[in-house]
C-alpha positions in Angstrom: 0.0 0.0 0.0 2.8 2.6 0.8 4.2 2.0 -2.7 0.8 2.8 -4.2 0.5 6.0 -2.2 4.0 7.1 -3.3 3.2 6.4 -6.9 0.0 8.3 -6.7 1.8 11.2 -5.0 4.4 11.2 -7.7 1.7 11.3 -10.4 -0.1 14.1 -8.5 3.1 16.2 -8.3 3.8 15.7 -11.9 0.2 16.6 -12.9 0.5 19.9 -10.9 3.7 20.7 -12.7 2.1 20.0 -16.1 -0.9 22.1 -15.4 1.4 24.9 -14.3 3.3 24.7 -17.5 6.6 23.7 -15.7 7.6 20.6 -17.5 11.3 21.1 -18.0 10.6 24.6 -19.3 9.9 23.1 -22.7 6.4 23.9 -24.0 6.6 21.0 -26.6 6.7 18.5 -23.7 3.5 19.7 -22.1 0.6 17.3 -22.2 -2.7 17.9 -23.9 -5.8 18.6 -21.9 -7.1 15.1 -22.8 -4.0 13.5 -21.3 -4.2 15.6 -18.2 -7.8 14.5 -17.7 -6.8 10.8 -18.1 -3.8 11.2 -15.7 -6.1 12.7 -13.1 -8.7 10.0 -13.5 -6.0 7.2 -13.4 -4.6 8.8 -10.3 -7.9 9.2 -8.5 -9.2 5.7 -9.3 -5.9 4.1 -8.3 -6.2 5.9 -4.9 -9.7 4.5 -4.6 -8.8 0.9 -5.4 -8.1 -0.2 -1.8 -11.5 1.2 -0.7 -13.3 -0.5 -3.5 -11.6 -3.8 -2.5 -12.5 -3.3 1.2 -16.1 -2.5 0.5 -16.4 -4.9 -2.5 -19.4 -6.9 -1.3 -21.3 -3.8 -0.4 -20.5 -2.0 -3.7 -21.6 -5.1 -5.6 -24.9 -5.1 -3.7 -25.5 -1.4 -4.2 -24.6 -1.4 -7.9 -26.1 -4.7 -9.0 -29.4 -3.1 -10.1 -27.5 -0.8 -12.4 -25.5 -3.6 -13.8 -28.6 -5.6 -14.4 -30.1 -2.7 -16.4 -27.0 -2.4 -18.6 -27.0 -6.1 -19.3 -30.7 -6.1 -20.2 -30.4 -3.0 -22.4 -27.4 -4.4 -24.3 -29.3 -7.7 -24.7 -26.3 -9.7 -23.5 -26.8 -13.5 -23.7 -25.0 -16.8 -23.6 -22.1 -17.3 -25.9 -21.5 -13.6 -26.6 -18.2 -11.7 -26.6 -18.6 -8.6 -24.5 -16.4 -5.6 -23.7 -16.7 -3.8 -20.4 -15.1 -0.3 -20.6 -14.0 1.4 -17.3 -14.5 -1.9 -15.6 -12.9 -0.7 -12.4 -12.7 -3.6 -9.9 -14.5 -5.9 -12.4 -18.2 -5.0 -12.5 -20.3 -5.6 -14.5 -17.8 -7.7 -16.3 -17.8 -10.5 -13.7 -21.6 -10.7 -13.7 -21.6 -10.8 -17.5 -19.1 -13.6 -17.5 -21.6 -15.8 -15.7 -24.2 -15.0 -18.3 -22.2 -15.6 -21.4 -20.9 -18.9 -20.0 -17.9 -21.0 -21.1 -18.6 -20.5 -24.8 -18.6 -16.7 -24.4 -15.9 -14.2 -23.5 -15.7 -11.0 -21.5 -12.9 -8.4 -21.5 -12.8 -5.7 -19.0 -10.5 -2.6 -19.5 -9.6 0.3 -17.3 -7.0 3.1 -16.9 -6.1 2.1 -13.3 -3.6 -0.8 -12.8 -4.7 -1.0 -9.1 -8.3 -1.4 -10.0 -7.5 -4.1 -12.6 -5.5 -6.0 -10.0 -8.5 -6.1 -7.7 -10.7 -7.3 -10.6 -8.2 -10.1 -11.5 -8.2 -11.3 -7.9 -12.0 -11.4 -7.8 -12.1 -13.3 -11.1 -9.8 -15.9 -9.7 -11.8 -16.3 -6.5 -15.0 -16.8 -8.6 -13.3 -19.4 -10.9 -13.9 -17.2 -14.0 -10.4 -16.8 -15.3 -11.2 -18.9 -18.4 -14.1 -16.7 -19.4 -12.9 -13.3 -18.5 -9.8 -11.2 -19.1 -8.8 -7.9 -17.6 -6.3 -5.5 -18.9 -5.0 -1.9 -18.4 -5.4 0.6 -21.2 -3.7 3.9 -21.8 -6.8 5.7 -23.2 -10.3 5.2 -24.5 -9.3 4.5 -28.2 -9.4 0.7 -27.7 -6.7 0.4 -30.3 -5.7 -3.1 -29.2 -9.0 -4.5 -30.5 -9.9 -5.2 -34.1 -13.0 -3.8 -35.8 -16.2 -5.8 -35.4 -15.0 -7.9 -32.5 -17.7 -7.6 -29.8 -21.4 -8.4 -29.7 -21.9 -5.8 -26.9 -20.1 -3.0 -25.2 -21.0 -1.7 -21.8 -19.7 1.1 -19.7 -21.1 1.6 -16.2 -20.6 5.2 -14.8 -17.4 5.7 -16.8 -18.2 7.7 -20.0 -18.6 11.0 -18.2 -15.0 10.8 -16.9 -13.6 10.5 -20.4 -12.1 13.7 -21.9 -13.8 13.2 -25.3 -17.1 11.1 -25.0 -17.7 11.2 -28.7 -14.3 9.8 -29.5 -14.8 7.1 -26.9 -18.2 6.2 -28.4 -16.7 6.1 -31.8 -14.2 3.5 -30.5 -17.2 1.5 -29.0 -18.8 1.6 -32.4 -15.7 0.5 -34.2 -15.1 -2.6 -32.1 -18.8 -3.6 -32.1 -20.1 -6.1 -34.7 -22.8 -4.7 -37.0 -26.1 -4.8 -35.1 -24.3 -4.9 -31.8 -25.3 -2.6 -28.9 -23.4 -0.2 -26.7 -25.1 0.5 -23.3 -23.8 3.1 -20.8 -24.9 4.7 -17.6 -23.9 8.3 -16.6 -24.8 10.5 -13.7 -27.8 12.7 -14.4 -28.7 16.0 -12.7 -26.5 16.9 -9.7 -29.7 18.3 -8.1 -30.8 14.7 -7.7 -27.7 13.9 -5.5 -28.2 16.0 -2.4 -25.7 14.1 -0.3 -22.9 14.5 -2.9 -23.8 18.2 -3.2 -23.6 18.7 0.5 -20.3 16.9 0.9 -18.7 18.7 -2.1 -19.9 22.1 -0.8 -18.2 21.5 2.5 -15.0 20.1 1.1 -14.7 23.0 -1.4 -15.2 25.5 1.4 -12.4 24.1 3.4 -10.2 23.5 0.4 -11.0 26.2 -2.1 -8.1 25.3 -4.3 -9.5 21.8 -4.9 -10.0 21.2 -8.7 -13.1 19.4 -9.7 -14.8 19.6 -13.1 -18.0 21.7 -13.2 -21.2 20.2 -14.5 -21.1 19.8 -18.3 -17.3 20.0 -18.5 -15.7 16.8 -19.8 -14.0 14.6 -17.2 -16.4 15.3 -14.3 -19.0 13.2 -12.6 -21.9 15.3 -14.0 -20.3 16.1 -17.4 -23.2 14.3 -19.3 -26.1 15.2 -17.1 -28.9 15.3 -19.6 -30.5 12.8 -22.0 -30.3 15.2 -24.9 -26.5 15.5 -24.5 -26.0 11.8 -24.3 -28.2 11.3 -27.4 -26.2 13.9 -29.3 -22.9 12.1 -28.4 -24.2 8.7 -29.5 -25.6 10.1 -32.8 -22.4 12.0 -33.5 -20.4 8.8 -33.0 -22.5 7.0 -35.6 -25.0 5.0 -33.5 -28.6 4.4 -34.5 -31.8 3.6 -32.6 -30.7 5.5 -29.5 -32.9 5.2 -26.5 -32.5 6.4 -22.9 -34.2 6.3 -19.6 -33.6 8.0 -16.2 -33.2 5.7 -13.2 -33.4 6.8 -9.6 -30.8 4.9 -7.7 -29.3 4.4 -4.2 -25.6 3.7 -4.8 -24.6 3.5 -1.1 -26.2 3.2 2.3 -24.7 3.1 5.8 -26.1 3.0 9.3 -24.7 6.4 10.3 -23.2 9.6 9.0 -19.9 8.7 10.5 -19.8 5.4 8.6 -20.8 7.1 5.4 -18.0 9.7 5.6 -15.4 7.1 6.4 -16.5 5.0 3.4 -16.6 8.0 1.1 -13.1 9.0 2.0 -11.9 5.5 1.0 -13.9 4.9 -2.2 -13.7 8.4 -3.7 -10.3 8.9 -5.1 -10.0 12.7 -5.1 -11.1 12.8 -1.5 -8.5 10.2 -0.5 -5.8 12.2 -2.2 -7.0 15.6 -0.9 -7.2 14.4 2.7 -3.8 12.9 2.6 -2.4 16.3 1.9 -4.2 18.2 4.6 -3.2 18.7 8.3 -5.1 16.7 10.9 -7.0 19.7 12.2 -8.3 20.5 8.7 -9.3 16.9 8.1 -11.2 16.9 11.4 -13.0 20.1 10.6 -14.2 18.8 7.2 -15.3 15.5 8.8 -17.3 17.3 11.6 -19.0 19.7 9.1 -19.9 16.8 6.7 -21.4 14.7 9.6 -23.4 17.7 10.8 -24.7 18.3 7.3 -25.7 14.7 6.8 -27.5 14.7 10.2 -29.6 17.6 8.9 -30.4 15.7 5.8 -31.2 12.5 7.8 -32.5 13.9 11.1 -33.6 10.5 12.4 -30.1 9.2 12.3 -29.7 6.3 9.9 -29.7 4.9 7.4 -27.7 7.4 5.4 -28.4 7.0 1.7 -26.4 8.2 -1.3 -29.2 8.6 -3.9 -29.0 10.0 -7.4 -30.2 9.9 -10.9 -28.5 7.8 -13.6 -29.2 8.0 -17.3 -29.1 4.7 -19.1 -28.4 5.1 -22.8 -28.2 2.5 -25.5 -27.4 2.7 -29.2 -27.0 0.1 -32.0 -24.2 -0.2 -34.6 -25.9 0.0 -38.0 -25.6 -3.0 -40.3 -23.0 -2.4 -42.9 
């Protein structure tokens, strides 16, 4: 674990230098905005990997209804070859592997090596290593895969973090077989996530220099917060027969505000990184204010629920 922390801190320091234009004093060496977004996402999800492993069973239970919706919408069935983009610690890829069976194949890809390691461990524990394969990717181009390879592509809560969603969807389209479906979920309106809004307002008050993408800006949790925007991205990428629905979800639930905050600091990468940089008194002040705020939202005590709105969008690759 210490080596993971050191690697993440090195990445963070390098990212700060890049954003400040201090890369060896050579402008030609500076990274593109897309690369900076990917570096940040890789860093944050790597920081969150230990928390996702720790709370794995709870995360699976909370997120299973979303995975089931994706699987149904993409019409995944026995014998298919399926790609799970931004698979994280392996879901919904692991669930899909059980559906496609021994005659099918599932590949899960992610930017974070730490997340992928957790996914591989879980696949081994479930006896699915012959059906499923996990690998780290450098970006969303999916360049390692040939055209017309997959029957279905799914992406659970990942597309909104990608710097260029249309480019990502074009890659989904390219690797799909004609007639295949891509199904994604993204966060909808931030107004439907009162707990997240409360936490973020408090954290930003205590740490005003914290950099988080604003709604509608690529790379942030709420960068694709409307059905029309998601539809536009799918159509620009070349998909047909797009359909979408909004889903009210509870993605986490704890018995108390204290438990919720503790879990959030472990499974939310940017919080884990931010808090590691702050002095103890500042961390305690944030914790106390967050807990007070949650108690106002849930005056009866528990359970504390992290609710929100997801948009499920699905498109079909036209027959050639």
